[in-house]
C-alpha positions in Angstrom: 82.2 -39.1 -7.7 79.5 -36.9 -5.8 80.9 -33.9 -4.1 80.0 -31.3 -2.0 78.6 -30.8 1.6 75.3 -30.6 3.2 74.8 -27.3 4.5 72.3 -26.6 8.6 70.9 -23.4 9.0 71.3 -21.3 11.9 67.7 -19.9 13.1 68.3 -15.6 13.0 66.0 -15.4 16.5 65.9 -17.5 19.9 62.9 -18.6 20.1 60.5 -19.0 22.9 59.6 -21.8 25.3 62.1 -24.1 27.0 65.6 -22.4 27.1 67.8 -25.7 26.6 65.6 -27.2 24.4 65.6 -24.1 21.7 69.2 -23.0 22.1 70.0 -26.9 20.6 67.5 -26.0 18.1 69.3 -23.1 16.8 72.7 -24.8 16.1 73.5 -25.7 12.7 74.9 -29.3 12.0 77.4 -30.1 9.9 77.6 -33.1 7.3 77.6 -36.4 8.7 76.6 -35.9 12.3 74.8 -37.7 13.6 72.5 -37.9 17.5 75.7 -38.7 19.2 77.8 -36.5 17.6 79.3 -33.6 19.8 78.7 -29.7 18.7 81.6 -27.3 18.7 81.1 -26.3 22.7 81.4 -29.6 23.7 77.1 -30.0 24.3 75.5 -33.2 22.7 74.3 -33.2 19.2 70.6 -31.9 18.7 67.8 -34.4 19.1 65.8 -32.9 15.9 62.7 -34.4 16.0 62.0 -33.6 20.0 62.7 -29.7 18.8 60.8 -30.0 16.0 57.2 -32.1 17.7 58.3 -28.6 20.0 58.0 -26.0 17.6 54.8 -27.6 15.5 53.4 -27.6 19.0 54.2 -23.5 19.5 52.9 -23.1 15.9 49.8 -24.7 16.3 49.4 -22.6 19.8 50.0 -19.3 17.3 49.4 -20.3 13.9 50.8 -17.5 11.7 53.6 -16.3 13.6 56.4 -15.9 11.5 59.5 -16.3 13.8 58.6 -19.9 14.7 57.5 -21.2 11.0 60.8 -19.6 10.4 62.9 -21.8 12.9 60.8 -25.1 12.4 61.8 -24.6 8.7 65.5 -24.6 10.3 64.7 -27.3 12.2 63.7 -29.3 9.4 66.5 -28.6 7.1 68.6 -29.8 9.8 67.2 -32.4 10.7 67.0 -33.6 7.3 71.3 -32.9 7.2 71.7 -34.9 9.7 69.8 -37.8 8.2 71.8 -37.7 4.6 74.8 -38.1 6.5 73.4 -41.5 7.6 72.1 -41.7 4.0 68.8 -41.9 5.0 67.2 -40.3 1.9 63.4 -40.7 2.0 63.6 -40.3 5.5 65.9 -37.2 4.8 63.3 -35.9 1.9 60.7 -35.9 3.5 62.0 -33.2 6.1 63.2 -30.6 3.4 59.9 -31.0 1.9 58.9 -29.7 5.1 60.7 -27.1 4.9 60.5 -26.2 2.0 56.7 -25.9 2.6 57.3 -23.3 5.5 59.7 -21.7 3.4 59.2 -22.5 -0.6 62.3 -19.7 -1.7 65.0 -21.0 0.4 68.0 -21.7 -1.8 69.9 -23.5 1.2 67.3 -26.3 2.0 66.6 -26.4 -2.5 70.4 -27.3 -2.6 70.4 -29.7 0.3 66.9 -31.3 -1.7 69.0 -31.9 -4.7 71.7 -33.7 -3.3 69.2 -36.4 -1.8 67.8 -36.8 -5.0 71.3 -36.6 -6.7 72.4 -39.7 -4.2 69.4 -41.6 -5.1 69.9 -41.2 -8.5 73.1 -42.2 -7.6 72.0 -45.9 -5.7 69.0 -45.8 -8.5 71.7 -45.6 -11.3 73.6 -48.8 -9.7 71.1 -50.9 -9.4 70.2 -50.4 -13.0 67.1 -48.7 -12.2 67.5 -46.1 -15.1 64.0 -45.0 -14.9 64.4 -44.2 -11.3 67.4 -43.1 -11.4 66.6 -40.5 -14.1 63.7 -39.1 -12.1 65.5 -38.3 -9.7 68.2 -36.8 -11.7 65.6 -34.5 -12.8 64.4 -33.6 -9.6 67.5 -33.0 -8.4 68.1 -30.4 -11.1 64.8 -28.8 -10.9 65.8 -27.9 -7.3 69.1 -27.0 -8.8 69.9 -26.4 -12.2 73.7 -25.9 -11.4 74.1 -29.4 -10.2 77.0 -30.2 -12.0 77.1 -34.2 -10.7 73.5 -34.9 -12.0 74.0 -33.4 -15.3 77.6 -35.7 -15.6 75.8 -39.0 -14.4 71.8 -38.1 -16.9 74.7 -37.7 -19.3 75.9 -41.1 -18.8 73.0 -42.5 -18.8 71.6 -41.1 -21.8 75.2 -42.0 -23.5 74.7 -46.2 -22.1 70.9 -46.0 -23.2 71.5 -44.8 -27.3 70.3 -41.2 -26.6 73.4 -39.6 -28.0 71.7 -36.0 -28.0 70.0 -36.0 -25.0 73.9 -37.3 -23.6 75.6 -34.4 -25.6 73.0 -31.6 -24.4 74.1 -32.8 -20.7 78.0 -33.1 -20.9 77.7 -29.3 -22.4 75.5 -28.0 -19.5 78.1 -29.6 -17.4 81.1 -27.6 -18.7 79.1 -24.2 -18.7 79.1 -24.8 -15.4 83.0 -26.5 -15.0 84.7 -25.5 -18.3 87.9 -28.0 -15.4 85.8 -31.2 -15.9 88.3 -33.5 -18.5 86.7 -36.1 -18.4 83.6 -35.0 -19.5 85.5 -32.9 -22.4 86.3 -36.7 -23.0 83.4 -38.0 -23.8 81.0 -34.8 -25.3 84.2 -34.9 -27.9 83.2 -39.0 -27.8 79.6 -38.6 -28.7 80.0 -35.7 -30.9 82.2 -38.2 -33.2 79.5 -40.6 -32.7 76.4 -38.7 -33.1 76.6 -37.9 -36.9 76.7 -42.3 -37.9 75.2 -43.5 -35.0 71.6 -41.8 -34.6 71.5 -43.1 -38.4 71.2 -46.2 -37.1 68.3 -48.3 -37.7 66.6 -49.8 -34.0 65.4 -53.3 -34.2 64.2 -53.6 -30.4 63.9 -56.8 -29.1 62.8 -58.5 -25.6 66.1 -57.8 -24.1 68.4 -55.8 -26.4 67.9 -52.7 -28.0 69.7 -53.6 -31.5 71.3 -50.8 -33.5 72.7 -51.2 -37.3 73.7 -49.5 -40.1 70.6 -49.4 -42.6 72.4 -50.4 -45.8 74.8 -53.1 -43.2 74.6 -56.4 -44.9 73.6 -59.0 -43.2 74.9 -62.5 -43.9 73.2 -65.5 -44.7 72.4 -67.5 -41.9 73.8 -65.5 -39.0 70.9 -64.0 -36.9 72.4 -61.7 -34.0 69.5 -61.7 -32.6 69.8 -65.7 -31.8 73.3 -65.5 -30.8 72.2 -62.8 -28.3 69.7 -64.5 -27.0 72.0 -67.6 -26.2 74.2 -65.7 -24.7 71.6 -64.7 -22.5 70.1 -68.1 -21.6 74.0 -69.7 -21.7 76.4 -67.1 -20.0 73.3 -65.7 -17.8 72.8 -69.3 -16.4 76.5 -69.2 -15.6 76.4 -66.2 -13.4 72.3 -66.6 -12.3 71.9 -63.2 -13.5 69.4 -61.8 -16.3 69.6 -57.9 -16.2 65.9 -56.7 -16.7 67.1 -53.5 -18.7 67.9 -53.5 -22.5 71.5 -53.8 -23.2 72.3 -51.7 -26.1 73.6 -53.5 -28.8 75.6 -51.0 -32.1 76.7 -53.3 -34.5 79.2 -52.2 -37.2 80.6 -53.2 -40.1 84.4 -54.0 -39.1 85.7 -50.6 -41.3 83.0 -48.4 -39.8 83.9 -50.0 -36.3 87.9 -49.3 -36.9 86.8 -45.6 -38.5 84.9 -44.9 -35.2 87.0 -46.9 -32.3 90.0 -45.0 -33.6 92.0 -46.4 -30.7 90.6 -49.5 -30.6 93.9 -51.9 -31.7 93.8 -54.5 -34.2 93.8 -57.4 -32.1 90.3 -55.9 -30.6 87.6 -57.7 -31.9 84.3 -55.9 -30.3 83.9 -53.7 -27.4 81.8 -53.1 -24.2 81.7 -49.8 -22.7 78.0 -49.9 -21.1 77.1 -50.6 -25.0 77.9 -54.0 -26.5 79.9 -52.8 -29.8 80.8 -55.7 -32.8 81.2 -56.0 -36.4 78.6 -58.6 -38.7 80.4 -61.4 -39.7 83.0 -60.7 -43.1 86.4 -61.8 -44.1 87.5 -60.4 -41.2 85.5 -61.9 -38.8 83.6 -65.5 -39.8 80.7 -66.1 -37.4 81.9 -68.4 -34.9 84.4 -65.7 -34.7 81.1 -63.0 -33.8 79.5 -65.6 -31.6 82.8 -65.6 -30.1 82.6 -61.9 -29.3 79.3 -61.4 -28.7 79.6 -64.2 -25.5 82.7 -62.3 -24.5 81.4 -59.0 -24.2 78.0 -59.6 -23.2 79.8 -61.6 -20.2 81.8 -58.5 -19.8 78.6 -56.3 -19.6 77.3 -59.1 -16.6 80.2 -59.0 -14.4 80.2 -54.6 -14.7 76.5 -55.3 -13.0 77.9 -57.8 -10.6 80.5 -56.5 -9.5 80.0 -52.9 -9.9 82.5 -52.0 -11.8 85.3 -53.3 -9.2 86.1 -56.9 -10.8 90.1 -56.7 -11.4 90.9 -57.3 -15.3 92.8 -60.8 -15.1 89.3 -62.5 -13.9 87.2 -59.8 -16.2 88.8 -60.7 -19.4 89.6 -64.1 -18.2 85.6 -65.3 -17.4 85.2 -64.1 -20.3 87.0 -65.8 -22.3 85.7 -68.6 -21.2 82.6 -67.8 -22.1 83.2 -66.9 -25.8 85.1 -69.8 -26.4 82.7 -72.1 -25.7 81.6 -70.8 -29.4 84.4 -71.0 -30.4 88.4 -71.5 -29.8 91.7 -71.1 -30.4 94.7 -72.4 -29.1 96.6 -71.4 -26.4 100.0 -70.8 -28.3 101.8 -67.8 -26.4 100.5 -69.9 -22.8 102.3 -72.7 -24.5 105.8 -71.1 -25.4 105.8 -69.0 -21.9 105.1 -72.5 -19.5 107.8 -74.3 -21.2 110.3 -71.3 -21.1 108.8 -70.8 -17.6 107.6 -67.1 -18.4 104.6 -66.9 -17.1 102.6 -63.7 -15.4 102.5 -63.9 -12.0 98.6 -63.5 -11.3 98.7 -60.3 -9.1 100.0 -58.5 -12.2 98.3 -60.2 -14.9 96.0 -56.6 -15.3 99.2 -55.1 -16.3 99.4 -56.6 -19.1 95.9 -56.0 -20.5 96.1 -52.8 -22.1 94.8 -51.6 -25.6 98.5 -49.8 -25.3 100.7 -52.9 -25.6 101.1 -55.4 -28.3 99.0 -58.3 -29.3 101.7 -60.6 -28.2 102.0 -59.5 -24.2 98.5 -59.1 -24.4 97.6 -62.4 -26.1 99.7 -64.2 -23.4 97.2 -62.2 -20.6 94.3 -63.7 -21.8 95.4 -67.1 -22.5 96.6 -67.4 -19.1 94.4 -65.2 -17.6 91.2 -67.8 -19.7 92.8 -70.9 -18.4 92.7 -69.2 -14.8 89.1 -68.5 -15.0 88.9 -72.5 -16.7 90.9 -73.9 -13.7 88.0 -72.4 -11.2 85.3 -73.3 -12.8 86.2 -76.9 -13.6 88.5 -77.3 -10.5 85.0 -75.4 -8.2 82.6 -74.9 -9.0 80.9 -71.7 -10.9 79.2 -71.0 -7.6 82.9 -70.1 -6.4 83.1 -67.6 -8.9 79.6 -66.1 -8.0 80.7 -66.1 -4.0 83.9 -64.1 -5.5 82.4 -62.0 -7.4 79.9 -60.8 -4.7 82.5 -60.6 -2.2 84.6 -57.7 -5.1 81.3 -56.0 -5.3 81.2 -55.2 -1.3 85.1 -53.8 -1.8 87.0 -57.3 -0.3 90.2 -57.2 -2.6 90.6 -60.1 -5.2 93.5 -61.2 -3.5 91.8 -61.6 -0.2 87.9 -62.5 -1.7 90.0 -65.5 -4.0 92.1 -67.0 -0.9 88.9 -67.0 1.2 86.5 -68.1 -1.4 88.3 -70.9 -2.5 89.9 -71.5 0.9 93.6 -71.3 -0.4 95.9 -69.2 0.1 97.6 -67.3 -3.5 100.1 -68.7 -3.6 99.2 -72.1 -3.1 95.8 -71.6 -5.6 98.0 -70.6 -8.4 101.0 -73.1 -7.6 97.9 -75.5 -8.6 97.1 -73.6 -11.1 101.1 -74.5 -12.6 100.6 -78.0 -11.7 97.3 -78.0 -13.6 98.9 -76.4 -17.2 100.4 -79.1 -19.1 97.1 -81.4 -19.1 95.3 -78.2 -20.0 97.6 -77.4 -23.2 97.1 -81.1 -24.0 93.4 -80.9 -24.1 93.9 -77.7 -26.2 95.4 -78.7 -29.0 
């Protein structure tokens, strides 16, 4: 989360010229002000473009006049602050550039400008414009080398694209500036543990994926993980109408190494998506069909994360991932059948609470099977296009209960009852 505020500037001198206009020019504007906000003394907020125009004319009439140049720099800064409060980053950047052209050493303007680049970095990251995000964050840091949030996000980006040394350096800088950042401390501990192993992985670049694997990992005959990933991209992408334009990092482990590096991962979890896809190669523990299931499952998580900006409820996320994964390897629904017979199904509103690495396989297994059948019911009954609209609504900030009821034109209790009615036939066909 981005914290900290924008700061307007107060000129130390009164300017010559129309008294009413230039009195306003000397007022400081707080973050988030608009042209219709009022200043502390009840006056209308400043019309900064008009002030700037007037001061530029004065500067033209009196070239080299230090006081006018300083007042013009203040006006540019304050207009930049106002535009920043409105989210107009490009226009705000122009104002701060002009202010620094007039006074290159003004530290407050530099800090304000750095926050514009920080916000542009966040927006580029959300669009998955990684190159644009990195460029913006580096510009922010150049203006303000103590901008903690810029280092934090830069570390996240570097970690996601498997540049572990760079991620470690960025997060170390965060903690040097602010030792209270507990989340970053955990991330730093994780990357420090992974670095000796994963930095030695061989790299196999492909058009859409950046594959990394242990150098001496024995690859099974008749299985090519690249083909499986391309198939997942084509089939899952077709359902969601989304094909990422960036390379997704895929880390391939032996089952033993996967458990060693992800000690917190429960035994029932075969793969993981945490910004990167982590999967085992086929082995005695995971046959080829199971690994294909895991790849499709985790790839679906990657798409949903992008499409919903990380806002998808856990149960729907896992349900859709199970739906795609089971196209490669289906499994029986024993837990769900027993729960249905015993009338112990989990209410939809409680499903996400039953999906956690801290819970036992039996409890989580029921939640996974139930979430899968809900996703399958919604797809089969209403079509995948409604799923896509549901994810769009969730990405826009709408609560999933409201988005579901609105998108499927059924109140949640009715939708849930319809799903329950469909279960006997579904369970029969799944045997």
